[in-house]
N, C-alpha and C positions, 0 to 999 in steps of 0.2 A: 763562434758563428753557428756551429751545429746545434748548440743548445737553444738558440733563438728559433731555429727551424722546428725543433721538437716542441717548443712551447706554442708556436703558432699553429702547428698541427693539432695539438691538444685543444686549443681554443676553438678551432674549426669543428672538431669532433663534438665538443661539448655544446656549442651553439647549434650545430646540426641536430643533435639529439633533442635539445630543448624545442627546436622548431617542429620536429616530427611529433613530439608529445603534444603540441598544440594542434597540429594539422590532422593527425590520425583520428581523434574523436569527432572532428567536424566531418571528415569523409565518412566515417561510420554512421553518423547521424543522418547524413544525406542519403546514404544507401538504404538504411532501415526505413526512413520515411518514404522513399520512392517505392520500395517493396510493399509497404503497408498500404500506400495509396492505390497501387495497382490491384491489390487483393480486395480492398474495400470497394473500389469501382466495379470490379468483376462481379462481386456478390450483389451489388445494387442492380447492375444491368441484368444479370441472370434472373434475379428475383422479379424484377419488373416485367421481363419478357415472359416468364412462367405465369405470373398472375394475369397478364394481359391476354395470353393465349388460352389458359385453362380455367381461370376464374377462382382458383383455390390457392390457399397459402402453401408454399413449398416447405419441405423440412429444411430448416436452416440450422446448421451446427457451427461450432467454432467460436472464435472470439469476437466476431463481428455482430454488432447490434443493428437490427433492421426495423424500420418503422414504415408501414404501408399506409397510404392515403388514397382512397378511390374517390375521384371526383367525376363529374359528368363526362364520361367518355375518355378519361385518362387515368392512368395508374402512376402515382408518384412514390418512389422508394428513396428513403434517406438511410444510408448505411454509415456506421461510424465504428471506430475502434481506437482504443487507447494504446499508444506505443510507448514503451519504456526505453529511454535513451540514456546514454552516459555522456555528459558534457565535458567541457574542458576542466581539468582538475579533478575528474572523477565524480562530479556531482550528478545525482540522479534527476532526470527530467522526464516528465510525463507529457505527451503531446497527443491530442485527439485528431485523427484523420477522418474526414467526412467526404461522402460523395452523394450527389443527388441525381436521380435519373427519372425522367418522365416519358412515358410511352402511351400512345393511344390504345384503347381497348380494341381487341379484335372483334369484328362483327360476328364472326363464326367461331366461337370458342370450341376447342376440342376437349375430349375427356382425358384426364390424366392417366 
């Protein structure tokens, strides 16, 4: 009887380990994508506000690519970043996160 309890316990431990190996990469991917999305949106917003207020391109550094489009009365900023993820089974996945922000140009621009 005791031998069956030990076998059942080992089966539960092995199944639990296998489930965790499937769930942890998914949780990691969601966390990294959420972090990258917030960073990209912050860069897009800050860049759009800077250009709308000052009229000049800000110094943008880091891993985020920024594209500016100035139309009649508005500034559109599209920021993007490639995020390297580890998928289920250890496969490498690359995902691009983008954010688009559009802001009206300030009538009274200030000097930087």
